[in-house]
KELUM-785762 format. One line per field, with one value per residue (C-alpha): x, z, y; residue number from 1; residue in one letter. Coordinates in nm, 4 decimals, padded with zeros to 6 digits. Layout:
BEGIN
u = c(X, ...)
w = c(Z, ...)
v = c(Y, ...)
nr = c(NUM, ...)
rest = c(a, ...)
//
This chain:
BEGIN
u = c(-00.6468, -00.7029, -00.6680, -00.6314, -00.8173, -00.6315, -00.8588, -00.6662, -00.7753, -00.5397, -00.3667, -00.0013, -00.0844, -00.2611, 00.0438, 00.3114, 00.1132, 00.0511, 00.3901, 00.5414, 00.2950, 00.3925, 00.7561, 00.6602, 00.5452, 00.1703, -00.0454, -00.1233, -00.3510, -00.4258, -00.7726, -00.9102, -01.2625, -01.3314, -01.6101, -01.4001, -01.2489, -00.9870, -01.0580, -00.6948, -00.5435, -00.4438, -00.4068, -00.6366, -00.5595, -00.8677, -00.8295, -01.1487, -01.0190, -01.1667, -00.8915, -01.0623, -01.4224, -01.6255, -01.5804, -01.9355, -01.8928, -01.5494, -01.6884, -01.9758, -01.7518, -01.4995, -01.7663, -01.9141, -01.5760, -01.5482, -01.9077, -01.8543, -01.5213, -01.5445, -01.5203, -01.4776, -01.1214, -01.0409, -00.8920, -00.9072, -00.6230, -00.7217, -00.4289, -00.3891, -00.1393, 00.1536, 00.1125, -00.2626, -00.3889, -00.7405, -01.0578, -00.9023, -01.0854, -01.4294, -01.3347, -01.2079, -01.5220, -01.7398, -01.5400, -01.5557, -01.9323, -01.8716, -01.5333, -01.4838, -01.2241, -00.9247, -00.5550, -00.4091, -00.0449, 00.0615, 00.4299, 00.6630, 01.0132, 01.1841, 01.0682, 01.1218, 00.7668, 00.7182, 00.4445, 00.5265, 00.2772, -00.0021, 00.1493, 00.3152, 00.6796, 00.8353, 01.2139, 01.2248, 00.9837, 00.6264, 00.3836, 00.2154, 00.5444, 00.6042, 00.5420, 00.2996, 00.0715, 00.0921, -00.0072, -00.3228, -00.4102, -00.2654, -00.4055, -00.5533, -00.4673, -00.2611, -00.2969, -00.4274, -00.6525, -00.8067, -00.8700, -01.0450, -01.2381, -01.3815, -01.5560, -01.7081, -01.4766, -01.3860, -01.0076, -00.7327, -00.3608, -00.0681, 00.2569, 00.5909, 00.7056, 00.3893, 00.4264, 00.7832, 00.7202, 00.4033, 00.3019, 00.0623, -00.1543, -00.2509, -00.3927, -00.6022, -00.7190, -00.8277, -01.0105, -01.1885, -01.2830, -01.4171, -01.6287, -01.7990, -02.0570, -01.9738, -01.5964, -01.3050, -01.3414, -00.9768, -00.6430, -00.3580, -00.0164, 00.3141, 00.6005, 00.9457, 01.1226, 01.0480, 01.0980, 00.8137, 00.5863, 00.7025, 00.6025, 00.2650, 00.2055, 00.2911, 00.0723, -00.2302, -00.2171, -00.2891, -00.6157, -00.9190, -01.1828, -01.2947, -01.0824, -00.8868, -00.5543, -00.5136, -00.1701, 00.0631, 00.3059, 00.5080, 00.2818, 00.1826, 00.5467, 00.5737, 00.2517, 00.3800, 00.6980, 00.5095, 00.5761, 00.2385, 00.0057, -00.1946, -00.3387, -00.1525, -00.4086, -00.2500, 00.0431, 00.3432, 00.3803, 00.6819, 00.7073, 00.7085, 01.0150, 00.9709, 01.1482, 01.3403, 01.1337, 01.1765, 00.9751, 00.9650, 00.9525, 00.7438, 00.7658, 00.4388, 00.4833, 00.1753, 00.3336, 00.4874, 00.6684, 01.0313, 01.1321, 00.9677, 01.1611, 01.4882, 01.3965, 01.3243, 01.6450, 01.8555, 01.6819, 01.7517, 02.1120, 02.1950, 02.0151, 01.9886, 01.6209, 01.4007, 01.1314, 00.7932, 00.6181, 00.2544, 00.1074, -00.1892, -00.3915, -00.3737, -00.4857, -00.7693, -00.9213, -00.8435, -00.9289, -01.0733, -00.7316, -00.5624, -00.2369, -00.3933, -00.3376, 00.0212, 00.0944, -00.0760, 00.1466, 00.4611, 00.4058, 00.3100, 00.6239, 00.8377, 00.6664, 00.6768, 01.0435, 01.1067, 01.2440, 01.2176, 01.0744, 00.9466, 00.5989, 00.5067, 00.2254, 00.3465, 00.2472, 00.1142, -00.0265, -00.3743, -00.2550, -00.4468, -00.3367, -00.7048, -00.7269, -00.4753, -00.7223, -00.8586, -00.5117, -00.4043, -00.7076, -00.6259, -00.2612, -00.3714, -00.6007, -00.3014, -00.0969, -00.3683, -00.3771, -00.0082, -00.0248, -00.0146, 00.3126, 00.4932, 00.7676, 00.7278, 00.5429, 00.6407, 00.3480, 00.4324, 00.1389, -00.1679, -00.4039, -00.1751, -00.1390, -00.5111, -00.5992, -00.3528, -00.4645, -00.8312, -00.7751, -00.5905, -00.8696, -00.6382, -00.8669, -00.6072, -00.2365, -00.0633, 00.2240, 00.5639, 00.8292, 00.9408, 01.2153, 01.2711, 01.0526, 00.7198, 00.8070, 00.6145, 00.6507, 00.3435, 00.1833, -00.1754, -00.3510, -00.4777, -00.1208, -00.1608, 00.0383, 00.3678, 00.5262, 00.4119, 00.5860, 00.3789, 00.5112, 00.3504, 00.4342, 00.6540, 00.8011, 01.1088, 01.4799, 01.6176, 01.7109, 01.3628, 01.2780, 01.6251, 01.6073, 01.2636, 01.3849, 01.6959, 01.4879, 01.2507, 01.5494, 01.6982, 02.0060, 02.1880, 02.1402, 02.4726, 02.4932, 02.6229, 02.3030, 02.0838, 02.2315, 02.1274, 01.7688, 01.6403, 01.2679, 01.0014, 00.7133, 00.4223, 00.3227)
w = c(-01.8341, -01.5574, -01.2465, -01.1132, -00.8448, -00.6801, -00.4893, -00.2412, 00.0206, 00.2929, 00.3927, 00.3463, 00.0024, -00.0932, 00.0100, -00.1535, -00.4789, -00.4812, -00.3638, -00.7143, -00.8255, -00.5337, -00.6323, -00.9819, -00.8334, -00.8291, -00.5279, -00.3994, -00.1082, 00.0707, 00.2229, 00.4969, 00.3815, 00.0459, -00.0150, 00.0628, -00.2140, -00.2348, -00.5055, -00.5130, -00.5514, -00.8890, -00.7451, -00.4748, -00.3160, -00.1292, 00.1308, 00.1300, 00.4189, 00.2599, 00.2954, 00.5781, 00.4645, 00.2894, -00.0891, -00.1398, 00.1073, -00.0331, -00.3863, -00.2804, -00.0928, -00.3769, -00.6349, -00.4103, -00.3839, -00.7629, -00.7956, -00.5291, -00.6603, -01.0375, -01.2273, -01.5873, -01.7010, -01.4004, -01.4584, -01.2193, -01.0813, -00.8631, -00.6369, -00.5387, -00.3221, -00.5241, -00.3475, -00.4120, -00.0567, 00.0049, -00.2054, -00.5189, -00.7701, -00.6316, -00.6295, -00.9884, -01.1011, -00.9440, -01.1101, -01.4585, -01.4518, -01.3932, -01.5360, -01.8352, -01.8908, -01.6610, -01.7454, -01.4798, -01.3751, -01.0063, -01.1064, -00.8999, -01.0256, -00.7910, -00.4997, -00.6617, -00.7858, -01.1503, -01.3613, -01.6023, -01.7784, -01.5835, -01.2459, -00.9799, -00.9037, -00.5816, -00.6107, -00.8428, -00.6370, -00.7516, -00.5246, -00.4252, -00.2735, -00.0541, 00.3190, 00.2713, 00.0414, 00.2505, 00.5674, 00.4207, 00.1093, 00.1481, -00.1177, -00.3250, -00.6854, -00.7413, -01.1208, -01.2167, -01.4934, -01.2772, -00.9979, -01.2314, -01.3993, -01.0600, -01.0298, -01.3742, -01.5753, -01.9391, -01.9449, -02.2039, -02.1432, -02.3011, -02.2702, -02.2055, -02.5593, -02.7029, -02.4882, -02.6015, -02.9673, -03.0278, -02.7328, -02.9462, -02.9828, -02.6156, -02.6841, -02.9642, -02.7310, -02.4691, -02.7206, -02.8638, -02.5174, -02.4145, -02.7304, -02.6948, -02.4301, -02.4770, -02.5046, -02.2675, -01.9072, -01.7989, -01.9795, -01.7806, -01.8921, -01.8061, -01.6919, -01.5553, -01.5642, -01.5046, -01.8779, -01.9446, -01.7181, -01.8725, -02.2170, -02.0859, -01.9160, -02.2307, -02.4718, -02.2435, -02.1311, -02.4912, -02.5057, -02.5105, -02.4410, -02.0842, -01.8959, -01.5710, -01.4468, -01.1841, -01.0280, -00.7380, -00.6954, -00.9942, -01.2806, -01.0885, -01.0824, -01.4582, -01.5122, -01.2844, -01.4930, -01.8134, -01.8913, -02.0507, -01.8533, -01.7077, -01.8726, -01.8356, -01.5712, -01.3367, -01.2807, -01.0801, -00.7435, -00.5305, -00.2437, 00.0906, 00.2899, 00.5793, 00.8884, 01.1046, 01.3898, 01.7126, 01.9482, 02.0146, 01.7244, 01.7757, 01.5491, 01.5774, 01.4606, 01.4208, 01.1939, 01.3405, 01.0207, 01.0221, 00.8159, 01.0706, 01.3484, 01.1649, 01.0890, 01.4572, 01.5653, 01.3323, 01.4396, 01.8058, 01.7362, 01.5300, 01.7384, 02.0871, 02.1145, 02.3538, 02.2726, 02.4349, 02.3549, 02.4600, 02.5594, 02.3456, 02.6609, 02.7459, 02.3968, 02.3903, 02.7131, 02.6486, 02.9285, 03.1299, 03.1728, 03.5051, 03.3277, 03.0577, 03.2410, 03.3227, 02.9530, 02.8712, 03.1206, 03.0028, 02.6423, 02.7564, 02.9656, 02.6667, 02.4453, 02.7087, 02.7660, 02.3894, 02.4061, 02.0809, 02.1025, 01.9175, 02.0321, 01.9221, 01.9561, 02.1416, 02.0948, 02.3342, 02.3134, 02.2389, 01.9542, 01.6268, 01.3147, 01.2390, 01.5391, 01.3867, 01.3303, 01.6833, 01.8394, 01.6118, 01.7128, 02.0798, 02.0273, 01.8512, 02.1430, 02.3775, 02.1620, 02.0393, 02.3526, 02.2940, 01.9158, 01.9105, 02.1073, 01.8615, 01.6356, 01.3969, 01.3563, 01.1688, 01.1213, 01.0035, 00.8686, 00.6893, 00.9747, 01.2264, 01.0169, 00.9552, 01.3189, 01.4383, 01.1986, 01.2654, 01.6415, 01.5969, 01.3729, 01.0730, 00.7753, 00.5005, 00.4349, 00.1745, 00.0447, 00.0216, -00.0884, -00.0943, 00.1473, -00.0210, -00.2377, -00.0589, 00.2306, 00.2018, 00.3945, 00.4374, 00.6662, 00.7738, 00.4918, 00.7330, 00.8261, 01.1913, 01.3452, 01.2981, 00.9813, 00.9215, 00.7499, 00.6372, 00.5344, 00.4687, 00.7445, 00.5913, 00.3311, 00.2595, 00.3118, 00.6513, 00.6894, 00.6151, 00.9709, 01.0282, 00.7053, 00.7971, 01.1435, 01.0141, 00.7494, 01.0120, 01.2127, 00.9091, 00.9227, 00.6257, 00.5514, 00.4665, 00.0924, 00.1513, 00.3390, 00.0704, -00.1808, 00.0253, -00.0531, 00.0997, 00.0399, 00.2328, 00.1139, 00.1041, -00.0176)
v = c(01.2585, 01.5115, 01.2968, 00.9444, 00.7525, 00.4652, 00.2265, 00.0100, -00.2402, -00.1212, 00.2008, 00.1105, -00.0308, 00.2897, 00.4908, 00.2767, 00.2748, 00.6499, 00.7736, 00.7685, 01.0349, 01.2578, 01.2092, 01.3270, 01.6584, 01.5939, 01.6686, 01.3193, 01.2394, 00.9120, 00.9076, 00.6835, 00.7635, 00.6018, 00.8527, 01.1614, 01.3688, 01.6425, 01.8956, 02.0084, 01.6609, 01.5224, 01.1727, 01.0367, 00.7001, 00.5777, 00.3043, 00.0976, -00.1189, -00.4311, -00.6881, -00.8759, -00.8304, -01.0986, -01.0965, -00.9655, -00.6802, -00.5947, -00.5812, -00.3565, -00.1135, -00.0982, -00.0280, 00.2411, 00.4128, 00.4436, 00.5587, 00.8259, 00.9530, 00.9133, 01.2398, 01.3594, 01.2940, 01.0740, 00.7292, 00.4336, 00.2224, -00.0738, -00.1401, -00.5052, -00.6864, -00.8209, -01.1562, -01.1613, -01.1261, -01.0003, -00.9979, -00.8562, -01.0787, -00.9905, -00.6230, -00.6317, -00.8144, -00.5446, -00.2674, -00.4197, -00.3600, 00.0104, 00.1021, -00.1253, -00.3995, -00.4429, -00.4651, -00.6935, -00.7301, -00.7465, -00.7409, -00.5217, -00.6074, -00.3604, -00.5756, -00.9145, -00.9779, -01.0745, -01.2330, -01.5150, -01.7407, -01.5712, -01.6603, -01.4468, -01.5267, -01.3960, -01.3635, -01.6632, -01.8764, -01.9487, -01.7680, -02.0962, -02.2132, -01.9064, -01.8936, -01.6057, -01.8046, -02.1213, -01.9357, -01.7851, -01.9864, -02.3368, -02.5679, -02.2851, -02.2012, -01.8842, -01.8844, -01.5402, -01.6638, -01.9340, -01.6865, -01.4422, -01.7225, -01.8164, -01.4784, -01.5100, -01.2859, -01.3506, -01.3425, -01.3014, -01.3441, -01.1601, -01.3535, -01.1910, -01.2644, -01.1079, -00.7960, -00.7447, -00.8244, -00.6218, -00.4039, -00.1977, -00.5077, -00.4653, -00.1215, -00.2722, -00.5508, -00.2991, -00.0842, -00.3880, -00.5160, -00.1767, -00.1493, -00.4881, -00.5733, -00.9414, -00.9190, -00.9636, -00.8432, -00.8723, -00.8888, -01.0454, -00.9212, -01.0885, -00.8625, -00.9387, -00.6042, -00.2395, -00.1877, -00.4331, -00.2326, 00.0947, -00.0315, -00.1475, 00.1877, 00.3809, 00.1850, 00.1692, 00.5334, 00.6314, 00.4317, 00.6605, 00.3949, 00.3251, 00.0709, 00.0519, -00.0744, -00.3483, -00.3786, -00.3211, -00.0339, -00.1571, -00.0491, 00.2653, 00.3766, 00.3487, 00.5405, 00.8170, 00.8340, 00.9148, 01.2824, 01.3538, 01.1282, 01.4151, 01.7227, 02.0499, 02.1493, 01.8949, 02.1268, 02.0168, 02.1794, 02.2614, 02.0158, 02.1848, 02.0851, 01.8446, 01.9677, 01.7190, 01.5801, 01.7712, 01.5526, 01.1813, 00.9356, 00.6240, 00.3208, 00.1268, -00.2298, -00.4439, -00.7044, -01.0203, -01.1154, -01.2215, -00.9184, -00.6848, -00.8592, -00.7976, -00.4363, -00.3716, -00.5416, -00.3299, -00.0087, -00.0905, -00.1867, 00.1219, 00.3845, 00.2393, 00.3318, 00.1378, -00.1116, -00.1688, -00.4956, -00.4738, -00.8127, -00.9207, -00.9855, -00.6153, -00.5200, -00.7740, -00.6427, -00.2766, -00.0356, -00.3239, -00.4814, -00.4015, -00.3085, -00.0897, 00.2367, 00.1447, 00.0920, 00.4201, 00.5998, 00.4227, 00.5314, 00.8816, 00.9160, 00.8225, 01.0808, 01.3568, 01.2887, 01.3009, 00.9487, 00.7562, 00.4065, 00.1034, -00.0004, -00.3499, -00.5987, -00.9057, -01.2661, -01.5287, -01.8811, -01.7474, -01.5267, -01.5566, -01.3622, -01.3007, -01.0679, -00.8294, -00.5456, -00.5735, -00.5610, -00.2762, -00.0710, -00.1241, -00.0313, 00.2863, 00.3697, 00.3528, 00.5895, 00.8300, 01.0525, 01.1286, 01.1725, 01.5531, 01.5544, 01.3284, 01.4556, 01.1643, 00.8364, 00.5201, 00.2803, -00.0696, -00.2668, -00.1346, -00.2216, -00.0549, 00.2606, 00.2927, 00.2286, 00.4912, 00.7617, 00.6933, 00.7092, 01.0402, 01.1792, 01.2098, 01.1579, 01.1870, 01.2179, 01.4298, 01.2205, 01.3870, 01.1422, 00.7797, 00.6802, 00.3444, 00.1221, 00.0845, 00.3184, 00.6459, 00.9723, 01.1898, 01.4426, 01.5101, 01.6945, 01.9590, 02.0470, 01.9492, 01.6659, 01.4837, 01.3557, 00.9984, 00.7079, 00.4082, 00.0685, -00.2677, -00.5137, -00.7827, -00.5528, -00.3463, -00.3917, -00.4885, -00.1218, 00.0131, 00.1182, 00.2576, 00.4546, 00.5912, 00.6876, 00.8658, 01.0396, 01.1775, 01.2979, 01.4690, 01.2457, 01.1007, 00.7330, 00.5631, 00.4929, 00.1406, 00.0606, 00.2135, -00.0250, -00.3273, -00.4215, -00.7434, -00.7530, -00.9399, -01.1546, -00.9100, -00.5688)
nr = c(1, 2, 3, 4, 5, 6, 7, 8, 9, 10, 11, 12, 13, 14, 15, 16, 17, 18, 19, 20, 21, 22, 23, 24, 25, 26, 27, 28, 29, 30, 31, 32, 33, 34, 35, 36, 37, 38, 39, 40, 41, 42, 43, 44, 45, 46, 47, 48, 49, 50, 51, 52, 53, 54, 55, 56, 57, 58, 59, 60, 61, 62, 63, 64, 65, 66, 67, 68, 69, 70, 71, 72, 73, 74, 75, 76, 77, 78, 79, 80, 81, 82, 83, 84, 85, 86, 87, 88, 89, 90, 91, 92, 93, 94, 95, 96, 97, 98, 99, 100, 101, 102, 103, 104, 105, 106, 107, 108, 109, 110, 111, 112, 113, 114, 115, 116, 117, 118, 119, 120, 121, 122, 123, 124, 125, 126, 127, 128, 129, 130, 131, 132, 133, 134, 135, 136, 137, 138, 139, 140, 141, 142, 143, 144, 145, 146, 147, 148, 149, 150, 151, 152, 153, 154, 155, 156, 157, 158, 159, 160, 161, 162, 163, 164, 165, 166, 167, 168, 169, 170, 171, 172, 173, 174, 175, 176, 177, 178, 179, 180, 181, 182, 183, 184, 185, 186, 187, 188, 189, 190, 191, 192, 193, 194, 195, 196, 197, 198, 199, 200, 201, 202, 203, 204, 205, 206, 207, 208, 209, 210, 211, 212, 213, 214, 215, 216, 217, 218, 219, 220, 221, 222, 223, 224, 225, 226, 227, 228, 229, 230, 231, 232, 233, 234, 235, 236, 237, 238, 239, 240, 241, 242, 243, 244, 245, 246, 247, 248, 249, 250, 251, 252, 253, 254, 255, 256, 257, 258, 259, 260, 261, 262, 263, 264, 265, 266, 267, 268, 269, 270, 271, 272, 273, 274, 275, 276, 277, 278, 279, 280, 281, 282, 283, 284, 285, 286, 287, 288, 289, 290, 291, 292, 293, 294, 295, 296, 297, 298, 299, 300, 301, 302, 303, 304, 305, 306, 307, 308, 309, 310, 311, 312, 313, 314, 315, 316, 317, 318, 319, 320, 321, 322, 323, 324, 325, 326, 327, 328, 329, 330, 331, 332, 333, 334, 335, 336, 337, 338, 339, 340, 341, 342, 343, 344, 345, 346, 347, 348, 349, 350, 351, 352, 353, 354, 355, 356, 357, 358, 359, 360, 361, 362, 363, 364, 365, 366, 367, 368, 369, 370, 371, 372, 373, 374, 375, 376, 377, 378, 379, 380, 381, 382, 383, 384, 385, 386, 387, 388, 389, 390, 391, 392, 393, 394, 395, 396, 397, 398, 399, 400, 401, 402, 403, 404, 405, 406, 407, 408, 409, 410, 411, 412, 413, 414, 415, 416, 417, 418, 419, 420, 421, 422, 423, 424, 425, 426, 427)
rest = c(m, k, s, l, l, i, v, a, d, d, l, s, g, a, a, d, c, a, i, a, f, a, a, a, g, l, r, t, v, v, s, l, d, s, n, a, s, d, a, n, a, t, v, i, a, a, d, t, d, t, r, r, l, s, p, a, d, a, a, k, r, t, a, s, a, w, q, a, l, r, a, p, g, r, r, l, y, k, k, i, d, s, t, l, r, g, n, w, t, a, e, v, a, a, l, t, k, l, a, g, p, a, i, v, t, p, a, f, p, a, t, g, r, t, v, r, d, g, r, v, i, v, r, g, v, p, l, e, d, t, e, t, w, q, l, e, h, a, g, q, n, a, d, l, r, a, m, l, d, m, v, g, l, r, v, a, h, v, s, l, d, a, l, r, a, a, p, q, d, i, a, a, m, v, a, s, a, a, a, s, a, h, g, i, d, a, i, i, v, d, a, e, t, s, d, d, l, a, v, l, a, r, v, t, a, s, v, d, e, q, f, f, w, v, g, s, g, g, l, a, r, e, l, a, a, l, p, d, l, f, d, a, s, a, a, a, r, a, t, r, p, v, e, p, a, q, g, s, i, l, a, l, v, g, s, l, s, a, i, s, e, r, q, c, a, l, l, r, a, e, t, g, i, g, e, m, i, v, p, p, a, v, l, r, d, g, a, r, h, p, h, w, q, a, w, h, e, r, i, g, a, s, v, r, g, k, d, d, a, i, v, r, i, g, r, d, e, a, f, d, p, a, e, g, a, r, l, s, n, a, l, a, a, l, v, a, p, h, f, d, r, l, g, g, l, i, a, t, g, g, e, t, a, r, a, m, l, a, a, a, n, v, g, s, l, e, l, v, r, e, i, e, a, g, v, a, l, g, r, p, s, n, g, n, g, p, s, i, v, t, k, a, g, a, f, g, s, e, h, a, l, l, g, a, y, l, h, l, r, g, a, e, f, p, r, a, r, q, d, m, n, i, t, g, e, t, s)
//
């Protein structure tokens, strides 16, 4: 194939799925505009920003992204959350009408997510029993087949034993499904290890018939590792070096997860940088709030003084997780006037990252490298602005923010810390 389109429902997911292709030497761009293309990119990751839309609206926007960006020789990868958040089933159903049958596996073994018997397991715990699922989907079924059945798809399942015993059978299943108008719409594949995903990537990449992949960053990594996935025209490029940040580094944290709390605490403890926790009331009222200007000046003073800082969304009794996008947009509005002065930016949470880049008029990021699993370093595609690290909110090791900060500063990250990888609940 000549190129790959990754369609994701949030910005940090788009980046952590696409970063493996950048690491393989391919020009890889994450776009905030799902209708925007980059003629020089081999891999385009389009953020449709559909996670909080209605299923019908999410499906329509996702289908439109593929219709706008499809091209001869371009394959499709539908990135989904490894803990099944969002409208992924409606989006997959819409794409099967346009792009053929889907190969489905949200497994990401490097971060503790596996698929066994058609169910997601998070570090040995069934997804239904995790805090993440209970907070957003209490009482709902997390069985992959049942979820796809509910949107009217005809589903087959490949067990772990079947994958390991006869992986080539999956290629035959895909080819048969693609050739029949009344065949299978989606094939769920179990996977517990990176080797399982590597086998799946290899056997499906050789299929000529029209189909698409559905997965998290796990399967994407194994596709990126295939030496002959792309045509020779998708030549590797030399990665331009990223210079250490000279100005202030801000870590914007929109997530209130426990793992984000620990990441912030470690960053403060190891570096001594300050922390600003913006009250939700200020963000809800925006410029109308009497303290809005004071917060604007406080952040500006930190940036002008080249003082690094964590800027976080606080919590109060009126806080509702559903207002996350609204609060993130307001936080971005506070920071945006100072964006051009920054030496580096770390954005934790897909909504926070998207809001900040949109407020700063950054339409796309060229990805450069992965700092740790799920933590991507990029820079504005137009070459203007600071280096930017994106990370899903409740994701990464406890040292993820510290590692991102040290990376932006050009400092070495202690090997002992790199070997510690305590992952969160979401991706």
